VOBATOR-150032 format. One record per residue: x, y, z of N, C-alpha, C in turn; residue in one letter; residue number from 1. Coordinates in steps of 0.1 Angstrom, whole numbers. Atoms other than C-alpha are relative to their C-alpha. Layout:
SITE  n.east  n.north   n.up  ca.east  ca.north  ca.up  c.east  c.north   c.up  residu  num
SITE       X        Y      Z        X         Y      Z       X        Y      Z       A  NUM
...
***
This chain:
SITE  n.east  n.north   n.up  ca.east  ca.north  ca.up  c.east  c.north   c.up  residu  num
SITE       3        1    -14     -291       265    -64     -15       -3      3       M    1
SITE      14        3     -3     -323       249    -50      -7       12      5       P    2
SITE       8      -11     -4     -351       273    -45      -4       -2     15       S    3
SITE       4        1    -14     -364       280    -10     -12       -9      1       V    4
SITE      12        9      0     -397       263    -19       4      -15     -1       R    5
SITE      -4       14      2     -380       231    -30       7       -5     13       S    6
SITE      -6        4    -12     -359       231      2     -10       -3     11       V    7
SITE      11        2    -10     -390       235     24      -8      -12     -3       L    8
SITE       8       12      3     -408       208      5       7      -12      3       W    9
SITE      -8       12     -4     -379       184     10       0       -2     15       F   10
SITE       0        1    -14     -378       193     47     -13       -5      5       A   11
SITE      14        5     -4     -416       187     50      -1      -15     -2       F   12
SITE       1       15      3     -414       153     33       9       -8     10       K   13
SITE      -9        7     -9     -384       143     55      -7       -1     14       F   14
SITE       6        0    -13     -402       153     87     -12      -10      1       L   15
SITE      11        8      1     -434       135     77       4      -15      0       V   16
SITE      -4       14      2     -417       103     66       7       -5     13       I   17
SITE      -7        3    -12     -394       103     97     -10       -3     11       Y   18
SITE      10        1    -10     -424       108    120      -8      -13     -1       A   19
SITE       7       12      2     -443        79    105       8      -12      3       V   20
SITE      -8       11     -3     -414        55    107       3       -1     15       L   21
SITE      -2        0    -15     -406        66    143     -12       -5      8       A   22
SITE      12        4     -7     -442        61    153      -2      -15     -1       A   23
SITE       2       14      1     -440        25    141       9       -8     10       C   24
SITE     -10        7     -9     -412        18    167      -7       -9     11       W   25
SITE       6        9    -10     -435         5    195      -5      -13     -6       P   26
SITE       6       12      7     -450       -20    170      11      -10     -4       L   27
SITE     -10        8      5     -417       -33    157      13       -1      9       C   28
SITE     -11        0     -9     -394       -28    187       5      -15      3       N   29
SITE      -4       13     -4     -394       -65    197       6       -8    -12       G   30
SITE      -5        7     12     -389       -79    162      14        6     -4       A   31
SITE     -13       -6      4     -361       -54    154      11       -3     10       Y   32
SITE     -10        3    -10     -343       -59    187       5      -14     -1       A   33
SITE      -4       15      1     -344       -97    182       9       -2    -12       S   34
SITE      -9        0     12     -330       -92    147      14        5      2       F   35
SITE     -13       -6     -3     -302       -70    159       8      -10      9       M   36
SITE      -7        9     -9     -293       -95    187       5      -12     -8       R   37
SITE      -4       11      8     -293      -124    163      11        3    -10       A   38
SITE     -11       -5      9     -272      -105    138      13        2      7       S   39
SITE     -12       -2     -8     -248       -95    165       7      -13      4       G   40
SITE      -6       13     -4     -244      -130    177       7       -7    -11       K   41
SITE      -6        6     12     -238      -142    142      14        6     -3       A   42
SITE     -13       -7      2     -210      -116    138      10       -4     10       V   43
SITE     -10        5    -10     -194      -126    171       5      -14     -3       F   44
SITE      -4       13      3     -195      -162    160      10       -1    -12       D   45
SITE      -8        0     12     -179      -154    127      14        5      3       I   46
SITE     -14       -5     -4     -150      -134    143       6       -9     11       V   47
SITE      -6        9    -10     -145      -162    168      -1        4     15       G   48
SITE       1       -4    -14     -156      -145    200     -14       -3      6       V   49
SITE      14        3     -4     -191      -159    202      -1       -6     14       G   50
SITE       0        7    -13     -182      -180    233       3       10     11       S   51
SITE      -4      -10    -11     -170      -149    252      -9       11      1       R   52
SITE       9      -12     -1     -197      -124    244     -14       -5      1       V   53
SITE      14        4     -2     -232      -127    257      -9       12     -3       R   54
SITE      10      -10      3     -260      -106    241     -14       -6      2       I   55
SITE      14        5     -3     -295      -110    254     -10       11      2       R   56
SITE      10      -11     -2     -328       -92    259       2        5     14       P   57
SITE      -1       -6    -13     -329       -68    288     -10       -7      9       A   58
SITE       9        6     -9     -345       -83    319     -13        8      2       D   59
SITE      12       -9     -1     -368       -53    322       3       12     -9       R   60
SITE      -3      -11      9     -370       -28    294      -3       14      7       Q   61
SITE       1      -13     -6     -364         7    307       3       11    -11       E   62
SITE      -1      -10     11     -370        35    282       3       -7    -13       G   63
SITE      -4        6     13     -352        26    249      10      -11      2       I   64
SITE     -10       10     -2     -328         1    265      -8      -14     -1       I   65
SITE       7       13      2     -339       -34    252      10      -12     -1       D   66
SITE     -10       11      1     -306       -54    251      11        2     10       T   67
SITE     -11        0     -9     -278       -63    274      12       -7     -6       L   68
SITE     -12        5      6     -242       -70    264      10       -2     10       L   69
SITE     -10        2    -10     -215       -85    285      11      -10     -6       S   70
SITE     -12        8      5     -180      -101    279       5       -8     11       V   71
SITE      -5        9    -10     -166      -130    298      15        4      3       R   72
SITE     -13       -5     -4     -135      -118    317       8      -11      7       I   73
SITE      -7       11     -6     -126      -152    333      -4      -13     -7       G   74
SITE       4       13      5     -132      -189    328     -15       -1     -1       S   75
SITE      15        1      0     -169      -185    337      -7       14      3       T   76
SITE       7      -12     -4     -175      -150    351      -1       10    -12       A   77
SITE       2      -11      9     -189      -122    330       1       14      6       Y   78
SITE      -1      -14     -5     -183       -85    333     -14        6      2       G   79
SITE      13       -7     -2     -210       -60    341      -7        2    -14       S   80
SITE       8       -2     13     -238       -56    315       2       14     -5       D   81
SITE       0      -13      7     -236       -28    290     -14        2     -7       V   82
SITE      13       -2      5     -269       -13    281       1        3    -15       D   83
SITE       0       -3     15     -277       -13    243     -15        3     -4       V   84
SITE      13       -4      5     -306         4    226       0       -3    -15       S   85
SITE       1        2     14     -316       -10    192      -6       12     -7       S   86
SITE       5      -13      6     -334        23    186      12        9     -4       W   87
SITE     -11       -9      3     -302        43    189      10       -6    -10       V   88
SITE     -10        6      8     -279        18    173      -4       -2    -15       V   89
SITE       4        4     13     -299         8    143     -13        6     -6       G   90
SITE      13       -4      6     -336        18    139      -1       15     -2       Y   91
SITE       1      -15      2     -333        56    144       9        4    -12       Q   92
SITE      -8       -4     12     -304        59    118      -7       -5    -12       P   93
SITE       7        5     12     -325        38     94     -12        9     -3       M   94
SITE      11      -10      2     -355        62     99       5       12     -7       C   95
SITE      -6      -12      5     -333        92     92       4       -2    -15       V   96
SITE      -5        3     13     -317        76     61     -12       -2    -10       F   97
SITE      11        2      9     -350        64     46      -8       13     -3       V   98
SITE       7      -12      2     -367        97     51       8       10     -9       A   99
SITE      -8       -8      9     -338       115     34      -1       -4    -14       L  100
SITE       0        6     14     -338        92      4     -13        2     -7       V  101
SITE      13       -1      6     -375        92     -1      -4       14     -3       V  102
SITE       2      -14      2     -376       129      2       8        7    -11       G  103
SITE      -9       -6     11     -349       135    -24      -6       -1    -13       T  104
SITE       7        0     13     -362       145    -58       9       -6    -11       P  105
SITE      -7        7     10     -346       118    -79     -10      -10     -6       V  106
SITE       9        9      6     -361        92   -102      -2      -13      8       D  107
SITE       3       11     -9     -377        61    -87      11      -11      0       A  108
SITE     -11       10      1     -350        37   -100      12        3      8       R  109
SITE     -12       -5     -8     -322        57    -85      -3        0     15       R  110
SITE       4        0    -15     -341        61    -52      -1      -14      5       R  111
SITE       0       14     -5     -347        23    -50      14       -5      2       L  112
SITE     -14        4     -1     -311        16    -56       7        5     12       G  113
SITE      -6       -7    -11     -300        41    -30      -6       -6     13       A  114
SITE       6        6    -12     -325        26     -5       6      -14      4       L  115
SITE      -5       14     -3     -313       -10     -9      14        1      5       L  116
SITE     -14        0     -4     -276        -1     -7       1        7     13       A  117
SITE      -2       -7    -13     -280        24     21      -5       -7     12       G  118
SITE       6        8    -11     -302         2     43      10      -11      4       I  119
SITE     -11       10     -3     -275       -25     41      12        6      7       L  120
SITE     -11       -7     -6     -248         0     50      -4        4     14       I  121
SITE       5       -5    -13     -269        14     79       1      -12     10       V  122
SITE       0       11     -9     -273       -21     94      14       -6      2       H  123
SITE     -14        4     -2     -237       -30     88       7        9     10       A  124
SITE      -6       -9    -10     -227         1    108      -6       -2     13       L  125
SITE       6        3    -13     -252        -8    135       7      -12      6       A  126
SITE      -7       12     -6     -235       -42    139      14        4      4       L  127
SITE     -14       -5     -4     -201       -24    139      -1        7     14       A  128
SITE       2       -7    -13     -214        -3    168      -2      -10     11       R  129
SITE       2       11    -10     -225       -34    187      13       -7      3       V  130
SITE     -13        6     -2     -191       -50    182       9       10      8       V  131
SITE      -8       -9     -7     -175       -18    194      -4        0     15       T  132
SITE       4        1    -14     -196       -20    226       6      -12      6       L  133
SITE      -5       12     -6     -184       -55    231      15        1      3       A  134
SITE     -14       -1     -2     -148       -45    227       4        9     12       L  135
SITE      -3       -9    -11     -150       -18    254      -7       -5     13       I  136
SITE       7        6    -12     -171       -40    278       9      -10      7       A  137
SITE       6      -10     -8     -167       -39    307       8       13      0       P  138
SITE      -7      -13      1     -159        -2    308       9        3     12       P  139
SITE      -9       -2    -11     -131        -5    333       9       12     -2       A  140
SITE      -8      -12      1     -111        26    341      14       -3     -1       L  141
SITE     -14        2      2      -75        28    330       7       12      4       S  142
SITE      -8      -11     -4      -48        49    345       6        8    -12       P  143
SITE      -5       -7     11      -37        58    310     -10        9     -6       D  144
SITE       9      -10      5      -53        90    298      -5       -3    -14       L  145
SITE       4        3     14      -52        80    261      -9      -12     -1       W  146
SITE       8       12      0      -67        46    269     -14        4      4       A  147
SITE      14       -5     -4      -96        63    287      -7        8    -10       R  148
SITE       6       -8     11     -101        88    259      -4       -9    -11       A  149
SITE       3       10     10     -101        59    234     -13       -7      3       L  150
SITE      12        7     -4     -127        41    254     -12        9     -1       K  151
SITE      11       -9      0     -148        72    257      -5        2    -14       W  152
SITE       3       -3     14     -147        79    219      -7      -13     -6       F  153
SITE       6       12      5     -155        42    212     -15       -1      5       A  154
SITE      13        1     -5     -185        43    235      -9       10     -6       F  155
SITE       8      -11      6     -197        76    220      -4       -4    -14       Y  156
SITE       3        5     13     -194        61    185     -11      -11      0       F  157
SITE      10       12     -1     -214        30    196     -14        5      5       A  158
SITE      13       -3     -7     -241        48    216      -4       14     -1       H  159
SITE       3      -14      0     -241        85    208     -12        3    -10       G  160
SITE      12       -3      9     -275        98    195       4        9    -11       L  161
SITE      -4       -9     11     -257       125    175       6       -8    -11       E  162
SITE      -6        8     10     -237        98    157     -11       -7     -8       V  163
SITE      12        6      7     -271        81    149      -6        9    -10       S  164
SITE       5      -10     10     -281       113    131      10        3    -10       C  165
SITE     -11       -5      9     -248       121    115       3      -11    -11       F  166
SITE      -4       11      9     -240        87    100     -10       -2    -12       L  167
SITE       9        2     11     -272        83     79       1       11    -10       P  168
SITE      -2      -12      9     -266       118     64      12       -3     -9       V  169
SITE     -11        3      8     -232       107     52      -3      -11    -10       I  170
SITE       4       11      9     -246        75     38      -9        4    -11       I  171
SITE       9       -6     10     -274        94     21       7        7    -11       W  172
SITE      -8       -8     10     -249       117      4       7      -10     -9       I  173
SITE      -9       10      7     -227        87     -6      -8       -8    -10       S  174
SITE       7        9      9     -254        65    -22     -10        7     -9       V  175
SITE      10       -7      7     -278        91    -35       6       11    -10       T  176
SITE      -6      -11      8     -257       120    -48      10       -5    -10       M  177
SITE     -10        3     11     -236       118    -80       9       12     -2       R  178
SITE      -9      -11      3     -207       139    -92      -7       11     -8       V  179
SITE       7      -11      8     -229       157   -117      -9        8      8       E  180
SITE       9       -8     -9     -253       167    -89       8       10      7       D  181
SITE      -9       -9     -7     -225       183    -70       5       11     -9       V  182
SITE      -5      -10     10     -211       200   -101     -11        9     -4       R  183
SITE      11       -9      4     -245       213   -111      -3       10     11       R  184
SITE       3       -8    -11     -251       226    -76      10       12      1       F  185
SITE     -11      -10     -1     -217       244    -75      -1       10    -11       V  186
SITE       1      -10     11     -221       259   -110     -12        9      1       L  187
SITE      12       -8     -2     -256       270   -103       2       11     11       D  188
SITE      -3       -9    -11     -244       286    -71       8       12     -4       S  189
SITE      -8      -10      6     -217       305    -89      -7       10     -9       R  190
SITE       8       -7     10     -241       316   -116      -9       10      8       Y  191
SITE       9       -8     -8     -266       329    -90       8       11      7       D  192
SITE      -8      -10     -7     -238       347    -70       4       12     -9       A  193
SITE      -4      -11      9     -226       366   -101     -12        8     -4       K  194
SITE      12       -7      4     -262       375   -111      -4       10     12       R  195
SITE       4       -9    -11     -269       389    -76      10       12      2       V  196
SITE     -10      -11     -1     -236       409    -75      -3       11    -11       R  197
SITE       2       -9     11     -244       424   -109     -13        9      2       A  198
SITE      12       -7     -3     -279       434    -98       2       10     11       R  199
SITE      -3       -9    -11     -265       449    -66       7       12     -4       A  200
SITE      -8      -12      5     -242       472    -85      -7        7    -12       H  201
SITE       8       -6     10     -269       481   -110       5       -2    -14       G  202
SITE      -6        3     13     -251       465   -139      -9      -10     -7       E  203
SITE       8       10      8     -269       446   -167       6      -14      1       P  204
SITE      -5       13      0     -266       409   -164       0       -6    -14       W  205
SITE      -1        6     14     -254       394   -197       6      -14      0       Q  206
SITE      -6       13      0     -239       362   -185     -10      -11     -3       G  207
SITE       8       11      2     -253       329   -196       0      -10     11       G  208
SITE       1       10    -10     -262       300   -175      12      -10     -2       H  209
SITE     -12        8      1     -230       280   -167      -4      -14     -3       A  210
***
C-alpha cells in the first residue's frame, strides 16, 4: 500500500503540473481552439456530414466559449448555434491526464509511452464529444421522455465539466497501470491489513510479505 508521504507527494506534483498547464491556457487558447475546429471539420467531412455541419469561431468570446456549432435543418437554413468550449472539451482533460501521468512514479520510458498514447485518446474523445454535440444540435424538445433523457445525457457527455475530469482518470489508469501494479497493490494491502489486525490483538506478526 502506498505510504501517506508518497500519496501526498503525488498529489503535490499533480497540482503543480496541472496549475502550470492551466495557466498556459490564455496563451494557447486561440491555437488550440483552431486545431479543435479544424479537426472537427475533418471528422465531419470523413463521415459525410461536412456540408450539413458548420463549426466556426464564436463571434465574441464569452468566458470559455470560443466555438459555435450548428447543423443545417433545411436546404439552406441552419439551426440555432450550440456553444462549445475547447477548454472543457479537450484542453482541460489533457491537463488532468498529463499531470496524472507525469506525477506517477514510473520509469521515463513507460511514462513517455503513456503520454503519447493517452494524449491521442484524449483528443479522440474530444472529437467524439464535438460530434455528439452536432448530433444533438439543435436541442429541440421532444414529447418523448426517453428521447429528451437521451439528449440530456448526450449533452452532458459532450459538455459536462465532471466528464472532463473523469475521462482522463480512466485513460490514465488504462495506459499507465499494468496488471502487476494492481496485483502488487492488492497483495500489499492484504499484507498490511493482516499485520494491523495482529498488532491490534497483541499477537506476534510472523507472516511474510506476500
